[in-house]
N, C-alpha and C positions, 0 to 999 in steps of 0.2 A: 745633494751632490750631483753635479752635471755629468751626464753620460757621454762617453766618447764613441759610443757605438754608431757606426755608419748607417745611413738609411738603407733599408732593404732594396735591392735592385737599383742602387744608386747609379750604376753605369748606364742602365737603360734610360734613366731619367735625364741623362746628359745628351742623349741622341737628339739630333735635329731632324727636321723633315728630309733634308738632303741625305743624312745618314740612313734614314729609313729606306730611301731609294737605293742607296748603295747596298744595304742588306738584301733588298730585292734582287739586285744584280748577282750577289754572291749565292743567294738561294737558287736562282735559275741555273747558275753554273754547276753547283753541287748536284742538283736534281738531274741535270743532263748527263753527268757522269754516271749516276745510278741507272739512268735509262739505258746507257750503253752497256753497263754490266748486266742488266736484266736481259738485254738482247743477246748477249754472248751466252747466257745460260739457257734462255728459252727459245732462241732463234725465231721469235715472233716479231713481226715488223712494227707493231704498235709502239713500243718504247722508242724506236728510232724516229718515228714521226714526231714524238714529243721533243726529242733532242733538237730537231730542226726548227722547232718553235721556241724552245727555251733559250737557246744561245742568242738568237736575234732579240728575244724579249729582254735578255740581260743587257743588250746594247741600248734598248729603249730606257731601261732603268739608269744606265750609265749616263746617258744624255740628260735624263730628267734630273739626276742629282746635281749636275752642274748648273742647270737652269734654276732649280729651286734654291741652291746656295747663293746664286747671284741676286735673287729676288729677296731673300731673307737676310739682309745685311745686318739686321739688329742682333741676330743670334748666330754667331760663327762657331762651327764645330772645332773642338780641340783635337779630334782624331780623324777628321774628315779625309785629309790627304792620304794618310796611311791606310785607313779603312778602304778607300777607293782603290788604292794600288793592290791591296790584298785580294779584293773582290775581282779586280781585273785579271790577276794572275790565274784565278780559278776559272773564270768564265771565258776568257779569251786566250789563255795559255794552255792550261791543263785540259779543259773540256774539248777544244778542237783537236788536241793531240790524241786524247782517248778516243774520240770519234774516228780519227784517221786509222788508229789501230783496229777499232771495232769493224770497220768496213774493208779491211784487207791489208793495211800497211803493217804487217806482222813479222817481216823478216828482220834479221839481226841489224842490218844497216838501216832499215826503216826505223827501228826503235832508236838507233843512235841519232838519226836525223830528227825524229820527234822530240827527243830529249834536248837536242841542240836548239830546236824551236822554242821550247818552254824556257830554257835557260836564257835565251836571247830576250824573251819577253820580260823575265824577272830583271835582267840587267838593264833593259830599257826603262822600266819603271823606276828602278833605283836611281838611274842617272837623272831622270826627269825630276825626281824629288830632291836630289842633291843640287841640281843646277837651275831649278826654276826661278829662284831669286836672282840669279845672275843674268838670266835671259829676259827678265821682266823689264818692261818699259818704265824708266824711273818716274815719268810723269803720271802714268796710269796704274802702275803696279801689275799690269797684265802681261802674260807671256804672249809674244807675237807669233811664235812658230815652235813647232816640235823639231827636235833633232832626231831624225829617223821617223819611220812611220809609227803612229800610235798603235798600241797592241790590239784595240778593238778592230783594226783592219783585218784581223784573222777571221772575221765573220765572212769575208769573201771566200775563204777556204771552205767554210761550212756550207755556203751556198753552192759551191762547185761540187762538194760531196753529196749534197741533196740532189743535184741534177744527175750525178752518177748513179745514185741509189734508185731514183725513180725511172731511170733508163736501163736499169739492170746491168750497170757497169761497175760492180763492186766485187770484193773478194777475189776470186781467180779470174775475173773478167775486167779488172781495172784498166782504165785507159793507159795506153803507151806500153803496157806489159812490164816485164821485170827482167833483171839480169842476175845471174849467180856470180857472186864475188867471193874471194877467199874469206871465209868466216860466216857467210850467209847470203840471203837474198836481198836485193835492193830493187824496189819498184821505182820506176822513173817518175811516177806521180809525186813521190816524196820530195822531189826537187822543189815543188811549190812551197813546201814547208821550210826548206832550207833558204829559199829566196825571201820568203816572208820574214823569217827570223833575222836574216842578214840585213834586210831593209830596216828593221826595228833598231838595230844597234849601229846603223850607219851614222858617222859624225858629219858627213858632208851633205846628206839628204835632208833638206829642210822643208817641212810641211806647214803651211800657214795654219795657225790655230783659230778656229771660229770663235 
C-alpha cells in the first residue's frame, strides 16, 4: 500500500541557494531587533554595535539572493519573491524603526512616524509584487525600474544613526532637538523616517533597477 506521507522537512528541501540567502537576510533583521531589545534592558553598548553590523549584512544577503537567483536559472524558487519581501520587511522596515526607537525616538508622534515608515515599506513591497509583471520589459522579462525607492534604502537611516551613536548624539542629545505637540513629543530627526517612507510609496519617483 502506497503511503501518502509527505517527506520530513519537505519545505526545507524546496529551498534554493537564493532562498538560503534570503533566510540569512531575515535572520540578520530579527537578530538586530533582539540586539536593540537587549540594549534597552542592559544599557550596554555592545548589542547596538551588532545592530549596526547586522542590518548592512542583511543588505549583503539581499543583494546576494538576486545574484544567485539569476545565475541558477535551472532551479527557480516557488516562494522566492514572497520570501524576499517578508525578509525585507523585517530587516529594512521593522529593524530600522526599532533602532530609531531604541536610540531616542520614543515620543508619541515619533512612534506614529515610525509606524508610518514601516507601513510604507510593507505597501511598497506589496505594490512591487503586484505590478512587477506589468513593469517588466516584454523582450527580457526584467523590471527596468522601481516605482518609489526600494525598501533597502533605509540602510541610509541606519548609517546616520550609527554616526549619531558614535558621536554621542542619541537619546536626549539627538540632532535637531524635539518639540512638544498635543499628545506628545516629536523629534525633528523623525522627519527622515517620514521622508524615507514617503519616497518608498511615491508613484512618480522612478529608480532604475540594477
